[in-house]
N, C-alpha and C positions, 0 to 999 in steps of 0.2 A: 220829641225826637227831631234831631237836625236832619235836613234833607237836602239833596241836590237833585232837582227835577230834571228829567230828560225829556226830550221832545216826544210827542206821541208817535208810536211806531207800531205798525202792524207786523207782527212776527209769526212765523209758522210754529210757534212753541206755546205750550200752556203757560210756562214760566220762563222768563229770560232775565237772569241776574247779570248786571253789567258793572264791572269795576267797583264793586262794593267794598267800602272801607268802614270798619267798626273799631272803636276803641273803648276801653273801660277806664274810668277814674278810680284809682285805688289809693290807699294810704301811702304806698311806696312810690306812686307816680302813675303815669299814663301807660296802660298796657295795650299794645296793638294786637287786636284779636283777629281782624280780617284785613288783608292788604291787597286791594284791587282784585277781588275775586269775581270771576265771570263764570256762569254756568247756565246752560239751557236745558229745559225738560221738554222734549218733543211730545206731541199728542199720542196718548196711549202707550208711551214708552216707560221703561223702568230704568232709572238712573241710580247707580250706587255711589255714595259719597263715603270714602274710606280713609282712615288715618288713625293715628294714636289718640288717646285721650288728651284733651287740651289743645288739639290742633285747630279748632274753630268750627267743627262740623255742626254742632248744635247751635252755636251762635249764628251761623249762616241761616239755618232753618228758622230760628226765632226772629231774626232781623227781617226775613222775608214776609212774615205775617205780623210784624210790629208788636212782639211780646217780649222784647228785651228787658233786662233789669234796669232799674232807675239810674244806675251809674254807667249805663252804656250809651254810646252816641254814634249815630251813623254820620260820618263826615264826608262821604262822597259816594256816588254811584246811583243806580236805579234798579228797581225790581218790577219788571213788567209781568202782570198777570193778564194774558192776552194783550190788549192794547192799553191797559190801564197801569200807570206807574203807581204802585202801592205806596212808595215813599213820598210821592207828591200829592196823593189823594187825601181828602178829609178823613179824619179818624173814624167817623161813622160809616163811611163808604168801605173802609178797610174791615171794620167790624162785621158788616153785612156779608162780606166775601168769605169770612171765616166760617167753616162748617158747610155753608151752602155751596161755595165754590172751591175753597181750599180747606181740607180737614187735616187733622193730625192724630197719629197713633203714637202715644207717649211711651216712654221707657217703662214706667212702673204703673201697671193698671191698678194696683192696690192704692197707690197715692192719688191716681187720677179720679177714682170713683169716690163719691161721698159715702162714708161708712154708715151714715144714719138714714140714708134714703134708699128705697128699693131700686134695683137696677133698671127696671122698666120705667119708673118715674124719671130717672135721670135722662134716659133716652128721649122720653116725651118732652122734657124741658128743652132739650136741644132742638127738637122739631118745632115746638111752638114759639121759640125765640126768633125763628126765621120764617115760619110759615103760618098763614092764617088758617089754622086747622083746629077742629074741635078736639077735646081731650080723648073722646072715644076713637076718633079716626087716627089720632096720633098714637094711641096705645096699640091699635091694630097694626099700624106701620112698624112700631117698635118690636112687636111680636114677630112680624114678618121678617125683619132684619135679623133678629136673634136666630130664627130658624135657618136663615140663609147662611149664617156663619157656624151652624152646627150646635146651637144651644136650644134645648127644649123651650118653646115659647112659654110654657107654664111657669118656668123659673124666673120670668120677668118680675114676679111678685116677691122674689127673695132679695136679701141684702147681700152686698159684696162679700162679706165674710163667709157666706154660705156657698160661695163659688170656689172652685179650685183655681190655682194660678192661671192655668191654660184657659179656663172658662172666663175668668175676668178679662184676660187679654182679648178673647173673642168678643166679649161684650163691648170693649173699647173699639174694636174694629167695626162692630155693628153700629155704634154711635157715630163713628167717623164717616160711615157710608150712608147713613139714614137719609141724608138730604141730597143724595146723588151728586156729590162733588166730582169735578173732572180732574182734580189733583189731590193726591194723598201724600202727606209728609209723614214718614215713619221713622221715628227717632229711637234706634236700638230697641225695636218692638218686642224682642224675645230675650232680653238680657238676663232676666231673673228666672228663666224657665229651663228645665232640663232639655237635653238634646232631642229627645223623642218628641216632646211637646213643641219644641222650636220647629222641628220639621213639619209637624202637623199645621202649625200656624202659618208658616210660609207657603205650604201647599194650598191652604185655604185662601191666602191673599192672592196667589197666582191665579187660582180658579175664578175668584171674584173679579180680578182684573180682566180676564178673558171674557167674562160674562157681561161686566158693566162698562168696560172700556176706559177706565180712569188712568191717568198718568201717575207714576209713583217715584218719589224721591226717597230712597232708603239710606239712612245714615247708620253706619256701623263701623266698628274697628276690625271686623272679621272679613278678610278678603274672600274667604271661602263662601260666605253667605252671598256676597255680591256676584261671584262667579255663577252660583246656582240660580240666582233670582233676577239678574239685571241684564239689560241690553248694552248699556253704556256704563262707564265708570269714570269718576273723577277722584284722583288721589290728592289728599290735602296734607300739607306739612307746615306747621308753624304759621298758620293763618293764610297760606297761599295754596292755590292749585298748582301742583308741580307736574302733573300728567293727567291727560284725559283723552277718552276715545272709546271705540267699541271694546267690549270686555275681552273678546278673544285676542284682539291685537295688543291691548295693553298688557294682558297677562302672559301671552306667548312671546311677544317681542317688546318688552318694556324698554324705555329709553331714559328713564331716570333712576339713579342709584337707589333712591328711597323705595321705588317700586320693586326694584330687584331685591332689596332687603325684605320687603313685605312678602314677596313670593317665596323667599327662602324660609320664612317662618311657617309656611303652610305644611301641616303633616301630610305625608304621602305613604300609601300602602307599599309602594315599591322602593321606598327610600332605604339607603344602606346606612344612614346616620340620622341623628336627631335633627329636628328643625333648627335653623341657625337664627339666633336672635340678633337684632341690631344693637350694638353696644351704646351705652349712654342714654340720654333723654333729650327731649326737645329743648330749645333755648328759652331763656327767660323772656316772656313777652314784653317786659319793660326795657330789656337791653338786648334787642335783636342784633344778630351779626350783620355786618355791613354788606357783605356779598351774598352768596348762596347760604340760606339758613340751614341747610343740611350739611354744609362743608365740615363742621366739627366732628360729625359722625360718619363721614363718607370716606371709604377706603381709596377712592380715586381722586380726592380733592387735590388741587394744585393751588399755587399762590394766587393765580388769577381768579379762582373760584371764591376766594376769601375777600376779593376786592370788587368783583363785578356781579351785579344782580342779574341773574339769568331771566330771559323772557320766554314765554310760551311760544314755541315755533312748531310749524308743521313737520312731522316725521313720517307721515303716511296719510292715507285717505281718512279724514275725520279724526286724525290722531295727532295730538300735540304734546310736547314735553318741554320742561324748563331746565335745561342743563347745557352749559357752554361746551361740554365735551360730548354732546349727543351724537355727533358724527362718529365718535370712537366707541360708543357703547356696544355696538354689535360684537366688537372684538374683545370686550371686557366682560361679557355675560358669563363666560365659562369661569373666569376668575371670581366673579361675584357669587358663584355657587359653592365656593370652597370656604370652609370654616376658618382656615388660616388667614384668608383675606380680611375678614372682619375681626379676627383676633388681634391683628396689628392695631386696629382702631381702639380696641379695648385697652391695650397696653399703653397707648398714648394718653388715653383718658385717665388712667391710673397715675401716670407720671405727672399730669397737670394737677391732679388732686393733691399729690404728695408735695 
């Protein structure tokens, strides 16, 4: 992995990602996956990373713990875990930090668990890979964690296929917390589960966080999940963070048109019409637009938007957004809530295709 080391820095965050750039080598050319992304996770906080599929959320998470695909390359930036730059640290040092300091709850528990090994044995392996502990003590610890996440410890001797989807996900949570990490990365942790089980899983994660005090980075495409479970939010689009800040501020007073569009897509009980979808799709990462990457789908885009790359600027206490028209956004929020505003973008997209 290519790195650009930053100087040692004591920061009041568990994780501090600074100006991270990642690209992928593909048969079609170089794909820019992350473009100068910065994101901080405060101690014991929950930060939600939200955006459409392909915007770079999972890439950011994988880059932070050095598990990117072979065709990926970090070209700039730093990732500080406390005062250690993981991108500049030796590979063995980074490996030791995984699970023990930074753990991960993956999207699909069925794929994450080895189907031919008992669930308890897999948790024991994770423990003994990082701790000098007897198998007996490790097994007792595994049973303790399973009970903590709501799984009968006796079921530790069963195989993954004997668990329901919700139980498998709880087992993954148990494995991610068994070494008492202070940072948990959750990558779409309930995607394959029904809504009732999803709610149970998130309730369990929140209660465990209150009890154990770990920080959480939750990656999801669902803005509603972030609203219910996080303190802060970062909105990603086409490899860039376009808005970030406290959840209530970003959701109630968004300053980026993409955030306005995501908010429109949320179903509401008191709504008089269906949720409004954002027309079109993200840009090709091999041929990114020159200016604002959201401009082709933005109902408020002007010529300047297509030429000038917007920078994240302060729009409130701890709240930043990247839109050159951010000063005008308060007056445009009402328009953004109308389906006709976005329908104009859809018509333009169809004309381009024709």
